[in-house]
KEGUDREN-142811 format. One record per residue (C-alpha): y, z, x; residue number from 1; residue in three letters. Coordinates in nm, 4 decimals. Each point is the difference from the previous one (the first is absolute). Layout:
N
<pator yy="Y" zz="Z" xx="X" i="NUM" aa="ALA"/>
...
//
This chain:
316
<pator yy="4.1613" zz="1.0048" xx="0.5753" i="1" aa="MET"/>
<pator yy="-0.2246" zz="-0.2476" xx="0.1734" i="2" aa="LEU"/>
<pator yy="-0.0650" zz="-0.3289" xx="-0.1751" i="3" aa="SER"/>
<pator yy="-0.3438" zz="-0.0619" xx="-0.1492" i="4" aa="VAL"/>
<pator yy="-0.1010" zz="-0.3341" xx="-0.1482" i="5" aa="VAL"/>
<pator yy="-0.2817" zz="-0.0305" xx="-0.2538" i="6" aa="ALA"/>
<pator yy="-0.1154" zz="-0.3628" xx="-0.0080" i="7" aa="VAL"/>
<pator yy="-0.1686" zz="-0.1552" xx="-0.3041" i="8" aa="THR"/>
<pator yy="-0.0728" zz="-0.3394" xx="-0.1506" i="9" aa="TRP"/>
<pator yy="-0.1982" zz="-0.1439" xx="-0.2877" i="10" aa="GLY"/>
<pator yy="0.0279" zz="0.3111" xx="-0.2188" i="11" aa="LEU"/>
<pator yy="-0.1165" zz="-0.0216" xx="-0.3602" i="12" aa="ASN"/>
<pator yy="0.2002" zz="0.3142" xx="-0.0734" i="13" aa="SER"/>
<pator yy="0.2403" zz="0.2135" xx="0.1988" i="14" aa="ALA"/>
<pator yy="-0.2363" zz="0.2905" xx="-0.0668" i="15" aa="ASP"/>
<pator yy="-0.2367" zz="-0.1643" xx="0.2511" i="16" aa="ASP"/>
<pator yy="0.2474" zz="0.1048" xx="0.2715" i="17" aa="ALA"/>
<pator yy="0.0022" zz="0.3684" xx="-0.1027" i="18" aa="ALA"/>
<pator yy="-0.2267" zz="0.1226" xx="0.2816" i="19" aa="GLU"/>
<pator yy="0.1965" zz="-0.1821" xx="0.2695" i="20" aa="LEU"/>
<pator yy="0.3375" zz="0.1153" xx="-0.1344" i="21" aa="LEU"/>
<pator yy="-0.1246" zz="0.3601" xx="-0.0203" i="22" aa="THR"/>
<pator yy="-0.1019" zz="-0.0053" xx="0.3655" i="23" aa="LEU"/>
<pator yy="0.3196" zz="-0.1774" xx="0.1055" i="24" aa="ALA"/>
<pator yy="0.2096" zz="0.2627" xx="-0.1771" i="25" aa="GLY"/>
<pator yy="-0.1636" zz="0.2763" xx="0.2016" i="26" aa="SER"/>
<pator yy="0.1054" zz="-0.1705" xx="0.3242" i="27" aa="CYS"/>
<pator yy="0.3645" zz="-0.0866" xx="-0.0479" i="28" aa="GLY"/>
<pator yy="0.2554" zz="-0.2086" xx="-0.1869" i="29" aa="ASP"/>
<pator yy="-0.1994" zz="-0.2648" xx="-0.1872" i="30" aa="VAL"/>
<pator yy="0.0805" zz="-0.3683" xx="-0.0243" i="31" aa="ASN"/>
<pator yy="-0.2477" zz="-0.1957" xx="-0.2101" i="32" aa="TRP"/>
<pator yy="-0.0379" zz="-0.3557" xx="0.1276" i="33" aa="LEU"/>
<pator yy="-0.1807" zz="-0.2312" xx="-0.2406" i="34" aa="ASN"/>
<pator yy="-0.0931" zz="-0.3498" xx="0.1083" i="35" aa="VAL"/>
<pator yy="0.0352" zz="-0.2315" xx="-0.2972" i="36" aa="GLY"/>
<pator yy="0.0939" zz="0.0773" xx="-0.3628" i="37" aa="PRO"/>
<pator yy="0.0411" zz="0.3627" xx="-0.1012" i="38" aa="LEU"/>
<pator yy="-0.2177" zz="0.1395" xx="-0.2786" i="39" aa="PRO"/>
<pator yy="0.1903" zz="0.0832" xx="-0.3198" i="40" aa="GLU"/>
<pator yy="-0.0108" zz="0.3777" xx="0.0395" i="41" aa="ASN"/>
<pator yy="0.1016" zz="0.0028" xx="0.3667" i="42" aa="ALA"/>
<pator yy="0.3357" zz="0.1739" xx="-0.0511" i="43" aa="THR"/>
<pator yy="-0.1503" zz="0.2798" xx="-0.2106" i="44" aa="GLU"/>
<pator yy="-0.2848" zz="0.0560" xx="0.2480" i="45" aa="ALA"/>
<pator yy="0.2417" zz="0.0002" xx="0.2949" i="46" aa="ALA"/>
<pator yy="0.2233" zz="0.2595" xx="-0.1661" i="47" aa="ALA"/>
<pator yy="-0.3007" zz="0.2183" xx="-0.0826" i="48" aa="ARG"/>
<pator yy="-0.1110" zz="0.0023" xx="0.3643" i="49" aa="HIS"/>
<pator yy="0.3445" zz="0.0595" xx="0.1506" i="50" aa="GLY"/>
<pator yy="0.0438" zz="-0.3461" xx="0.1528" i="51" aa="VAL"/>
<pator yy="0.3459" zz="-0.0726" xx="0.1407" i="52" aa="SER"/>
<pator yy="-0.0132" zz="-0.3774" xx="-0.0251" i="53" aa="SER"/>
<pator yy="-0.2316" zz="-0.2673" xx="-0.1327" i="54" aa="VAL"/>
<pator yy="0.0164" zz="-0.3100" xx="0.2152" i="55" aa="ILE"/>
<pator yy="-0.1355" zz="-0.3322" xx="-0.1151" i="56" aa="GLN"/>
<pator yy="-0.0548" zz="-0.2948" xx="0.2283" i="57" aa="THR"/>
<pator yy="-0.0975" zz="-0.3308" xx="-0.1477" i="58" aa="HIS"/>
<pator yy="-0.0602" zz="-0.3526" xx="0.1222" i="59" aa="ASP"/>
<pator yy="-0.2159" zz="-0.2844" xx="-0.1323" i="60" aa="PRO"/>
<pator yy="-0.2276" zz="0.0424" xx="0.3026" i="61" aa="LYS"/>
<pator yy="-0.0698" zz="0.3596" xx="-0.1061" i="62" aa="LEU"/>
<pator yy="-0.1180" zz="-0.0853" xx="-0.3508" i="63" aa="GLU"/>
<pator yy="-0.3685" zz="-0.0144" xx="0.0866" i="64" aa="HIS"/>
<pator yy="-0.0122" zz="0.3016" xx="0.2314" i="65" aa="GLY"/>
<pator yy="-0.0854" zz="-0.2062" xx="0.3060" i="66" aa="THR"/>
<pator yy="-0.0217" zz="0.1915" xx="0.3265" i="67" aa="ALA"/>
<pator yy="0.2215" zz="-0.2000" xx="0.2380" i="68" aa="ASP"/>
<pator yy="0.2986" zz="0.0008" xx="-0.2353" i="69" aa="ALA"/>
<pator yy="-0.0448" zz="0.3657" xx="-0.0942" i="70" aa="THR"/>
<pator yy="-0.0220" zz="0.1150" xx="0.3628" i="71" aa="VAL"/>
<pator yy="0.3159" zz="-0.1911" xx="0.0923" i="72" aa="GLU"/>
<pator yy="0.1902" zz="0.1311" xx="-0.3037" i="73" aa="ALA"/>
<pator yy="-0.0937" zz="0.3591" xx="0.0817" i="74" aa="LEU"/>
<pator yy="0.0864" zz="-0.0481" xx="0.3667" i="75" aa="ALA"/>
<pator yy="0.3454" zz="-0.1288" xx="-0.0922" i="76" aa="GLN"/>
<pator yy="0.0577" zz="0.3010" xx="-0.2249" i="77" aa="TYR"/>
<pator yy="-0.1149" zz="0.2512" xx="0.2636" i="78" aa="CYS"/>
<pator yy="0.2213" zz="-0.1545" xx="0.2656" i="79" aa="ARG"/>
<pator yy="0.2944" zz="0.0187" xx="-0.2388" i="80" aa="SER"/>
<pator yy="-0.0547" zz="0.3479" xx="-0.1495" i="81" aa="ALA"/>
<pator yy="-0.1634" zz="0.1744" xx="0.3016" i="82" aa="SER"/>
<pator yy="-0.2160" zz="0.2399" xx="-0.2049" i="83" aa="PRO"/>
<pator yy="-0.1767" zz="0.2897" xx="0.1709" i="84" aa="ARG"/>
<pator yy="-0.3209" zz="-0.0268" xx="-0.2038" i="85" aa="LEU"/>
<pator yy="-0.1605" zz="-0.2884" xx="-0.1925" i="86" aa="VAL"/>
<pator yy="-0.2778" zz="0.0831" xx="-0.2472" i="87" aa="LEU"/>
<pator yy="-0.2568" zz="-0.2329" xx="-0.1566" i="88" aa="PHE"/>
<pator yy="-0.2733" zz="0.0623" xx="-0.2549" i="89" aa="SER"/>
<pator yy="-0.3140" zz="-0.1116" xx="0.1788" i="90" aa="GLN"/>
<pator yy="-0.1872" zz="-0.2891" xx="-0.1591" i="91" aa="ASP"/>
<pator yy="-0.1330" zz="-0.3354" xx="0.1131" i="92" aa="PHE"/>
<pator yy="0.3450" zz="-0.1611" xx="0.0208" i="93" aa="ALA"/>
<pator yy="0.1783" zz="0.2860" xx="0.1756" i="94" aa="SER"/>
<pator yy="-0.2893" zz="0.0355" xx="0.2453" i="95" aa="SER"/>
<pator yy="0.0977" zz="-0.3467" xx="0.1178" i="96" aa="THR"/>
<pator yy="0.3771" zz="0.0255" xx="-0.0278" i="97" aa="ILE"/>
<pator yy="0.0760" zz="0.3511" xx="0.1342" i="98" aa="ALA"/>
<pator yy="-0.1628" zz="-0.0486" xx="0.3439" i="99" aa="PRO"/>
<pator yy="0.1696" zz="-0.3370" xx="0.0410" i="100" aa="ARG"/>
<pator yy="0.3364" zz="0.1533" xx="-0.0878" i="101" aa="LEU"/>
<pator yy="-0.0585" zz="0.2739" xx="0.2579" i="102" aa="ALA"/>
<pator yy="-0.0876" zz="-0.2598" xx="0.2616" i="103" aa="GLY"/>
<pator yy="0.3082" zz="-0.2058" xx="-0.0744" i="104" aa="ARG"/>
<pator yy="0.2286" zz="0.3033" xx="0.0215" i="105" aa="LEU"/>
<pator yy="-0.1779" zz="0.1607" xx="0.2950" i="106" aa="GLY"/>
<pator yy="-0.0501" zz="0.3092" xx="-0.2179" i="107" aa="ALA"/>
<pator yy="-0.2861" zz="0.2537" xx="-0.0192" i="108" aa="PRO"/>
<pator yy="-0.2307" zz="-0.0091" xx="-0.3025" i="109" aa="ILE"/>
<pator yy="-0.2651" zz="0.2244" xx="-0.1574" i="110" aa="VAL"/>
<pator yy="-0.2319" zz="-0.1148" xx="-0.2797" i="111" aa="THR"/>
<pator yy="-0.2427" zz="0.1942" xx="-0.2230" i="112" aa="ASN"/>
<pator yy="0.2689" zz="0.2656" xx="-0.0366" i="113" aa="ALA"/>
<pator yy="-0.0525" zz="0.3005" xx="-0.2270" i="114" aa="LEU"/>
<pator yy="0.3310" zz="0.1751" xx="0.0620" i="115" aa="GLY"/>
<pator yy="0.3268" zz="-0.0306" xx="0.1921" i="116" aa="VAL"/>
<pator yy="0.2476" zz="0.2613" xx="0.1234" i="117" aa="ALA"/>
<pator yy="0.3238" zz="-0.0478" xx="0.1940" i="118" aa="VAL"/>
<pator yy="0.1518" zz="0.2539" xx="0.2379" i="119" aa="SER"/>
<pator yy="0.2801" zz="-0.0889" xx="0.2366" i="120" aa="GLY"/>
<pator yy="-0.0883" zz="-0.3205" xx="0.1848" i="121" aa="ASP"/>
<pator yy="-0.3727" zz="0.0291" xx="-0.0703" i="122" aa="VAL"/>
<pator yy="-0.1916" zz="-0.1443" xx="-0.2935" i="123" aa="THR"/>
<pator yy="-0.3350" zz="0.1729" xx="-0.0478" i="124" aa="THR"/>
<pator yy="-0.2638" zz="-0.1958" xx="-0.1888" i="125" aa="VAL"/>
<pator yy="-0.3315" zz="0.1395" xx="-0.1219" i="126" aa="THR"/>
<pator yy="-0.2516" zz="-0.2815" xx="-0.0384" i="127" aa="ALA"/>
<pator yy="-0.3627" zz="-0.0571" xx="-0.0830" i="128" aa="SER"/>
<pator yy="-0.2067" zz="-0.0747" xx="0.3122" i="129" aa="ALA"/>
<pator yy="-0.3581" zz="-0.0758" xx="0.1036" i="130" aa="PHE"/>
<pator yy="-0.0940" zz="-0.1523" xx="-0.3330" i="131" aa="GLY"/>
<pator yy="0.1649" zz="0.2779" xx="-0.1976" i="132" aa="GLY"/>
<pator yy="-0.2137" zz="0.2703" xx="0.1604" i="133" aa="ASP"/>
<pator yy="0.2983" zz="0.1772" xx="0.1510" i="134" aa="THR"/>
<pator yy="0.3793" zz="0.0100" xx="-0.0005" i="135" aa="HIS"/>
<pator yy="0.2131" zz="-0.0878" xx="0.3005" i="136" aa="ALA"/>
<pator yy="0.3617" zz="0.0938" xx="0.0665" i="137" aa="GLU"/>
<pator yy="0.2299" zz="-0.2549" xx="0.1603" i="138" aa="TYR"/>
<pator yy="0.3467" zz="0.0779" xx="0.1303" i="139" aa="ARG"/>
<pator yy="0.2361" zz="-0.2949" xx="0.0153" i="140" aa="LEU"/>
<pator yy="0.3165" zz="0.0061" xx="0.2055" i="141" aa="SER"/>
<pator yy="0.2105" zz="-0.2512" xx="0.1871" i="142" aa="GLY"/>
<pator yy="0.0770" zz="-0.3415" xx="-0.1506" i="143" aa="PRO"/>
<pator yy="0.0742" zz="-0.0134" xx="-0.3703" i="144" aa="THR"/>
<pator yy="-0.0817" zz="-0.0770" xx="-0.2682" i="145" aa="PRO"/>
<pator yy="-0.3241" zz="0.1918" xx="-0.0142" i="146" aa="HIS"/>
<pator yy="-0.2314" zz="-0.1956" xx="-0.2305" i="147" aa="ILE"/>
<pator yy="-0.2655" zz="0.1728" xx="-0.2103" i="148" aa="VAL"/>
<pator yy="-0.2517" zz="-0.1390" xx="-0.2507" i="149" aa="ALA"/>
<pator yy="-0.1129" zz="0.2666" xx="-0.2476" i="150" aa="VAL"/>
<pator yy="-0.3444" zz="-0.0045" xx="-0.1577" i="151" aa="MET"/>
<pator yy="-0.0060" zz="-0.0283" xx="-0.3814" i="152" aa="PRO"/>
<pator yy="-0.0464" zz="0.3241" xx="-0.1943" i="153" aa="ASN"/>
<pator yy="0.0874" zz="0.2058" xx="0.3090" i="154" aa="ALA"/>
<pator yy="0.3206" zz="0.1336" xx="-0.1600" i="155" aa="ILE"/>
<pator yy="0.0383" zz="0.1719" xx="-0.3372" i="156" aa="VAL"/>
<pator yy="0.3073" zz="-0.1581" xx="-0.1670" i="157" aa="PRO"/>
<pator yy="0.2771" zz="0.2450" xx="-0.0852" i="158" aa="ARG"/>
<pator yy="0.3585" zz="-0.0517" xx="-0.1166" i="159" aa="PRO"/>
<pator yy="0.2827" zz="0.1084" xx="0.2260" i="160" aa="ALA"/>
<pator yy="0.1491" zz="0.3452" xx="-0.0492" i="161" aa="ALA"/>
<pator yy="0.3319" zz="-0.1685" xx="-0.0783" i="162" aa="THR"/>
<pator yy="0.0121" zz="-0.3483" xx="-0.1592" i="163" aa="PRO"/>
<pator yy="0.2288" zz="-0.2553" xx="0.1623" i="164" aa="SER"/>
<pator yy="0.2294" zz="-0.2776" xx="-0.1130" i="165" aa="ASN"/>
<pator yy="-0.1276" zz="-0.2860" xx="0.2177" i="166" aa="PRO"/>
<pator yy="0.1999" zz="-0.3085" xx="0.0820" i="167" aa="THR"/>
<pator yy="-0.1591" zz="-0.3434" xx="-0.0447" i="168" aa="ILE"/>
<pator yy="0.0628" zz="-0.2284" xx="0.2970" i="169" aa="GLU"/>
<pator yy="-0.0971" zz="-0.3478" xx="0.1150" i="170" aa="GLN"/>
<pator yy="-0.0962" zz="-0.0792" xx="0.3581" i="171" aa="PHE"/>
<pator yy="0.0237" zz="-0.3657" xx="0.0955" i="172" aa="SER"/>
<pator yy="-0.2542" zz="-0.1424" xx="0.2436" i="173" aa="VAL"/>
<pator yy="-0.0135" zz="-0.3270" xx="0.1889" i="174" aa="ASP"/>
<pator yy="-0.3531" zz="-0.1378" xx="-0.0074" i="175" aa="LEU"/>
<pator yy="0.0895" zz="-0.3619" xx="0.0691" i="176" aa="SER"/>
<pator yy="-0.1975" zz="-0.0034" xx="0.3257" i="177" aa="ASP"/>
<pator yy="-0.3097" zz="0.1684" xx="-0.1426" i="178" aa="VAL"/>
<pator yy="-0.3133" zz="-0.2101" xx="-0.0476" i="179" aa="THR"/>
<pator yy="-0.3092" zz="0.1646" xx="-0.1443" i="180" aa="GLU"/>
<pator yy="-0.2998" zz="-0.0339" xx="0.2288" i="181" aa="ARG"/>
<pator yy="-0.2577" zz="0.1071" xx="-0.2578" i="182" aa="VAL"/>
<pator yy="-0.0453" zz="-0.1751" xx="-0.3332" i="183" aa="ARG"/>
<pator yy="-0.1614" zz="0.1799" xx="-0.2935" i="184" aa="VAL"/>
<pator yy="-0.2300" zz="-0.2416" xx="-0.1770" i="185" aa="ILE"/>
<pator yy="-0.1344" zz="0.2303" xx="-0.2714" i="186" aa="THR"/>
<pator yy="0.1704" zz="0.3383" xx="-0.0486" i="187" aa="PRO"/>
<pator yy="-0.2107" zz="0.3023" xx="-0.0882" i="188" aa="ALA"/>
<pator yy="0.0270" zz="0.1043" xx="-0.3633" i="189" aa="ARG"/>
<pator yy="-0.0564" zz="0.3474" xx="-0.1373" i="190" aa="THR"/>
<pator yy="-0.0271" zz="0.0500" xx="-0.3730" i="191" aa="GLU"/>
<pator yy="-0.0383" zz="0.3103" xx="-0.2112" i="192" aa="GLY"/>
<pator yy="0.0232" zz="0.3644" xx="0.1034" i="193" aa="ALA"/>
<pator yy="0.0214" zz="0.0918" xx="0.3678" i="194" aa="ARG"/>
<pator yy="-0.2486" zz="0.2353" xx="0.1596" i="195" aa="LEU"/>
<pator yy="0.2881" zz="0.1737" xx="0.1786" i="196" aa="GLU"/>
<pator yy="0.1455" zz="0.1051" xx="-0.3365" i="197" aa="ASP"/>
<pator yy="-0.3230" zz="0.1274" xx="-0.1587" i="198" aa="ALA"/>
<pator yy="-0.0259" zz="0.3672" xx="-0.0922" i="199" aa="GLN"/>
<pator yy="-0.3795" zz="-0.0104" xx="-0.0202" i="200" aa="VAL"/>
<pator yy="-0.2139" zz="-0.2009" xx="0.2430" i="201" aa="ILE"/>
<pator yy="-0.3786" zz="-0.0336" xx="0.0049" i="202" aa="VAL"/>
<pator yy="-0.1169" zz="-0.1388" xx="0.3359" i="203" aa="ALA"/>
<pator yy="-0.3452" zz="-0.1084" xx="0.1106" i="204" aa="GLY"/>
<pator yy="-0.1559" zz="-0.0362" xx="0.3427" i="205" aa="GLY"/>
<pator yy="-0.3226" zz="-0.0939" xx="0.1737" i="206" aa="ARG"/>
<pator yy="-0.1861" zz="0.2691" xx="-0.1922" i="207" aa="GLY"/>
<pator yy="-0.0073" zz="-0.2367" xx="-0.2973" i="208" aa="LEU"/>
<pator yy="-0.2746" zz="-0.1904" xx="0.1792" i="209" aa="GLY"/>
<pator yy="0.0598" zz="-0.3546" xx="-0.1248" i="210" aa="SER"/>
<pator yy="0.2766" zz="-0.2162" xx="-0.1515" i="211" aa="PRO"/>
<pator yy="-0.1666" zz="0.0118" xx="-0.3396" i="212" aa="GLY"/>
<pator yy="0.0753" zz="0.3708" xx="-0.0257" i="213" aa="ASN"/>
<pator yy="0.3754" zz="-0.0312" xx="0.0361" i="214" aa="PHE"/>
<pator yy="0.0234" zz="-0.0334" xx="-0.3778" i="215" aa="HIS"/>
<pator yy="-0.0650" zz="0.3766" xx="-0.0130" i="216" aa="LEU"/>
<pator yy="0.3318" zz="0.0584" xx="0.1768" i="217" aa="ILE"/>
<pator yy="0.1764" zz="-0.2272" xx="-0.2478" i="218" aa="GLU"/>
<pator yy="-0.1618" zz="0.1696" xx="-0.2985" i="219" aa="GLU"/>
<pator yy="0.0883" zz="0.3508" xx="0.1196" i="220" aa="LEU"/>
<pator yy="0.3561" zz="-0.1097" xx="0.0774" i="221" aa="ALA"/>
<pator yy="0.0332" zz="-0.1380" xx="-0.3528" i="222" aa="GLU"/>
<pator yy="-0.1451" zz="0.3196" xx="-0.1482" i="223" aa="ALA"/>
<pator yy="0.2475" zz="0.2279" xx="0.1805" i="224" aa="VAL"/>
<pator yy="0.2968" zz="-0.2325" xx="-0.0467" i="225" aa="GLY"/>
<pator yy="0.0298" zz="-0.0862" xx="0.3682" i="226" aa="GLY"/>
<pator yy="-0.0283" zz="-0.2967" xx="0.2329" i="227" aa="MET"/>
<pator yy="-0.3086" zz="-0.1054" xx="0.1992" i="228" aa="PRO"/>
<pator yy="0.0244" zz="-0.0155" xx="0.3784" i="229" aa="ALA"/>
<pator yy="-0.2209" zz="-0.0393" xx="0.3050" i="230" aa="ALA"/>
<pator yy="-0.0356" zz="0.0764" xx="0.3672" i="231" aa="SER"/>
<pator yy="0.0496" zz="-0.2775" xx="0.2541" i="232" aa="ARG"/>
<pator yy="-0.3705" zz="-0.0869" xx="0.0548" i="233" aa="PRO"/>
<pator yy="-0.0375" zz="-0.0890" xx="-0.3670" i="234" aa="LEU"/>
<pator yy="0.3047" zz="-0.2270" xx="0.0122" i="235" aa="VAL"/>
<pator yy="-0.1146" zz="-0.1604" xx="0.3263" i="236" aa="ASP"/>
<pator yy="-0.3376" zz="-0.0776" xx="-0.1589" i="237" aa="ASP"/>
<pator yy="0.1584" zz="-0.1484" xx="-0.3123" i="238" aa="GLY"/>
<pator yy="-0.0979" zz="0.2676" xx="-0.2530" i="239" aa="TRP"/>
<pator yy="0.3560" zz="0.0078" xx="-0.1347" i="240" aa="THR"/>
<pator yy="0.3414" zz="-0.1484" xx="0.0755" i="241" aa="GLU"/>
<pator yy="0.2231" zz="0.1088" xx="0.2880" i="242" aa="ALA"/>
<pator yy="0.2641" zz="0.1451" xx="-0.2334" i="243" aa="SER"/>
<pator yy="-0.2524" zz="0.2768" xx="-0.0811" i="244" aa="ARG"/>
<pator yy="-0.0377" zz="0.1186" xx="0.3596" i="245" aa="GLN"/>
<pator yy="0.1214" zz="0.3506" xx="0.0813" i="246" aa="VAL"/>
<pator yy="0.0626" zz="0.0943" xx="0.3603" i="247" aa="GLY"/>
<pator yy="0.2052" zz="-0.0572" xx="0.3098" i="248" aa="LEU"/>
<pator yy="-0.0418" zz="-0.3787" xx="-0.0264" i="249" aa="THR"/>
<pator yy="0.0074" zz="0.0041" xx="-0.3801" i="250" aa="GLY"/>
<pator yy="0.2044" zz="0.1869" xx="-0.2588" i="251" aa="ARG"/>
<pator yy="0.1622" zz="0.3380" xx="0.0691" i="252" aa="ILE"/>
<pator yy="-0.0245" zz="0.2074" xx="-0.3183" i="253" aa="THR"/>
<pator yy="0.1205" zz="0.3347" xx="-0.1337" i="254" aa="ARG"/>
<pator yy="-0.1831" zz="0.0512" xx="-0.3318" i="255" aa="PRO"/>
<pator yy="-0.0371" zz="0.3215" xx="-0.1954" i="256" aa="ALA"/>
<pator yy="-0.3775" zz="-0.0490" xx="0.0104" i="257" aa="LEU"/>
<pator yy="-0.2075" zz="-0.1942" xx="0.2535" i="258" aa="TYR"/>
<pator yy="-0.3743" zz="-0.0286" xx="-0.0545" i="259" aa="MET"/>
<pator yy="-0.1867" zz="-0.1039" xx="0.3159" i="260" aa="ALA"/>
<pator yy="-0.3516" zz="-0.1056" xx="-0.0890" i="261" aa="LEU"/>
<pator yy="-0.2407" zz="-0.0927" xx="0.2779" i="262" aa="GLY"/>
<pator yy="0.2850" zz="0.0091" xx="0.2534" i="263" aa="ILE"/>
<pator yy="-0.0564" zz="0.1837" xx="0.3289" i="264" aa="SER"/>
<pator yy="0.3662" zz="0.0842" xx="0.0627" i="265" aa="GLY"/>
<pator yy="0.0765" zz="-0.1890" xx="0.3220" i="266" aa="ALA"/>
<pator yy="0.3522" zz="0.0547" xx="0.1286" i="267" aa="SER"/>
<pator yy="0.1023" zz="-0.3597" xx="-0.0723" i="268" aa="GLN"/>
<pator yy="-0.0893" zz="0.0429" xx="-0.3655" i="269" aa="HIS"/>
<pator yy="0.1554" zz="0.3455" xx="-0.0318" i="270" aa="MET"/>
<pator yy="0.3304" zz="-0.1381" xx="0.1285" i="271" aa="ALA"/>
<pator yy="0.0223" zz="-0.1746" xx="-0.3356" i="272" aa="GLY"/>
<pator yy="-0.0875" zz="0.2900" xx="-0.2307" i="273" aa="CYS"/>
<pator yy="0.0432" zz="0.3361" xx="0.1745" i="274" aa="SER"/>
<pator yy="0.3336" zz="0.0531" xx="-0.1782" i="275" aa="ALA"/>
<pator yy="-0.1789" zz="0.0179" xx="-0.3366" i="276" aa="ALA"/>
<pator yy="0.0626" zz="0.3246" xx="-0.1866" i="277" aa="LYS"/>
<pator yy="-0.3708" zz="0.0415" xx="-0.0748" i="278" aa="THR"/>
<pator yy="-0.2963" zz="-0.1720" xx="0.1654" i="279" aa="ILE"/>
<pator yy="-0.3458" zz="0.0073" xx="-0.1587" i="280" aa="VAL"/>
<pator yy="-0.2884" zz="-0.1162" xx="0.2207" i="281" aa="ALA"/>
<pator yy="-0.3622" zz="-0.0953" xx="-0.0574" i="282" aa="VAL"/>
<pator yy="-0.2171" zz="-0.0651" xx="0.3053" i="283" aa="ASN"/>
<pator yy="-0.3631" zz="0.0487" xx="0.0957" i="284" aa="ARG"/>
<pator yy="0.0919" zz="0.1325" xx="0.3447" i="285" aa="ASP"/>
<pator yy="0.1103" zz="0.3666" xx="-0.0188" i="286" aa="PRO"/>
<pator yy="0.1721" zz="-0.0440" xx="0.3378" i="287" aa="ASP"/>
<pator yy="0.2027" zz="-0.3067" xx="-0.1052" i="288" aa="ALA"/>
<pator yy="0.3635" zz="0.0172" xx="0.1102" i="289" aa="SER"/>
<pator yy="0.1204" zz="-0.0585" xx="-0.3554" i="290" aa="ILE"/>
<pator yy="-0.0929" zz="0.3564" xx="-0.0938" i="291" aa="PHE"/>
<pator yy="0.2646" zz="0.1314" xx="0.2426" i="292" aa="ARG"/>
<pator yy="0.2650" zz="-0.1582" xx="-0.2201" i="293" aa="TYR"/>
<pator yy="-0.1552" zz="0.0457" xx="-0.3441" i="294" aa="ALA"/>
<pator yy="0.0989" zz="0.2788" xx="-0.2372" i="295" aa="LYS"/>
<pator yy="-0.3208" zz="-0.0608" xx="-0.1943" i="296" aa="TYR"/>
<pator yy="-0.3179" zz="-0.1453" xx="0.1479" i="297" aa="GLY"/>
<pator yy="-0.3498" zz="-0.0880" xx="-0.1122" i="298" aa="ILE"/>
<pator yy="-0.2813" zz="-0.0536" xx="0.2501" i="299" aa="VAL"/>
<pator yy="-0.2224" zz="-0.2630" xx="-0.1564" i="300" aa="GLY"/>
<pator yy="-0.0685" zz="-0.3678" xx="-0.0636" i="301" aa="ASP"/>
<pator yy="0.3046" zz="-0.1577" xx="-0.1609" i="302" aa="CYS"/>
<pator yy="-0.2257" zz="-0.2509" xx="-0.1807" i="303" aa="LEU"/>
<pator yy="-0.1492" zz="0.2927" xx="-0.1901" i="304" aa="GLU"/>
<pator yy="0.3199" zz="0.1970" xx="-0.0452" i="305" aa="ILE"/>
<pator yy="0.2472" zz="-0.2738" xx="-0.1030" i="306" aa="ILE"/>
<pator yy="-0.1867" zz="-0.0886" xx="-0.3246" i="307" aa="PRO"/>
<pator yy="-0.0027" zz="0.3705" xx="-0.0871" i="308" aa="GLU"/>
<pator yy="0.3743" zz="0.0228" xx="0.0637" i="309" aa="LEU"/>
<pator yy="0.0647" zz="-0.3058" xx="-0.2167" i="310" aa="ILE"/>
<pator yy="-0.2059" zz="0.1470" xx="-0.2834" i="311" aa="ALA"/>
<pator yy="0.1685" zz="0.3400" xx="0.0276" i="312" aa="ALA"/>
<pator yy="0.3507" zz="-0.1488" xx="-0.0008" i="313" aa="VAL"/>
<pator yy="-0.0715" zz="-0.2246" xx="-0.2980" i="314" aa="ARG"/>
<pator yy="-0.1529" zz="0.2877" xx="-0.1929" i="315" aa="GLU"/>
<pator yy="0.3005" zz="0.2203" xx="0.0743" i="316" aa="ALA"/>
//
């Protein structure tokens, strides 16, 4: 079978790699390469997803997840192991590292991927394009590895049909000549629950009218046991923090319930929530795009409807 490498780093739990390992397992023989210390449950997660080997590479220069050292470490591994396909979970760090790795190896790369299939010498990647408004299909051939960055929540995690007994290996790297060219002065910190993990999300948009009305989103989210969120314009204007932004340039979510209140449904926003099991929309414009995605919709002023929803939920 062809060799597939799932690359991770900085995991809080091995379960955070479940989506990537599921996709990798559908493409070939999986090697899980983790940069830095392995999470405690790595062996169990690897066995559950049919991984052949778990490979750890560690060096003092890799401790802080800096880009120059990580790119060089991954390049050394790829030159040594010659994998056919290298998969990343797409986030801020991998959006920097994966393209640089492709450039260093002279390899093709596709980002914003939603699915990957391998047939013969061709790797076919389905990816989000044009702001999430459509899907594009890319066919990679020629030089390997083929490098793909997969959007979060694009894959439903599933265990392998047959569990494996993975080996645990160490891969030594030589980073003595690597000097970081970017210095992180203050790292970003995220505390509390993540929007990506929420099962219920209540999101507000321009239809709220003014920053003072965003508290309605927070109150409804609290009432239904969900998390408050916002469209990009609200974040850009400072109504709420960036960690609450849903969309192509924000968080990609897959909740059971997504309530879009005063949100028009632009493609960039829908890229972050269209995978929700149920979308409920409130908008004054009966022709708003959001109603094409919503299972339930109300045409009306969200400033009038949200207080009624809050009251109804609390009464129930």
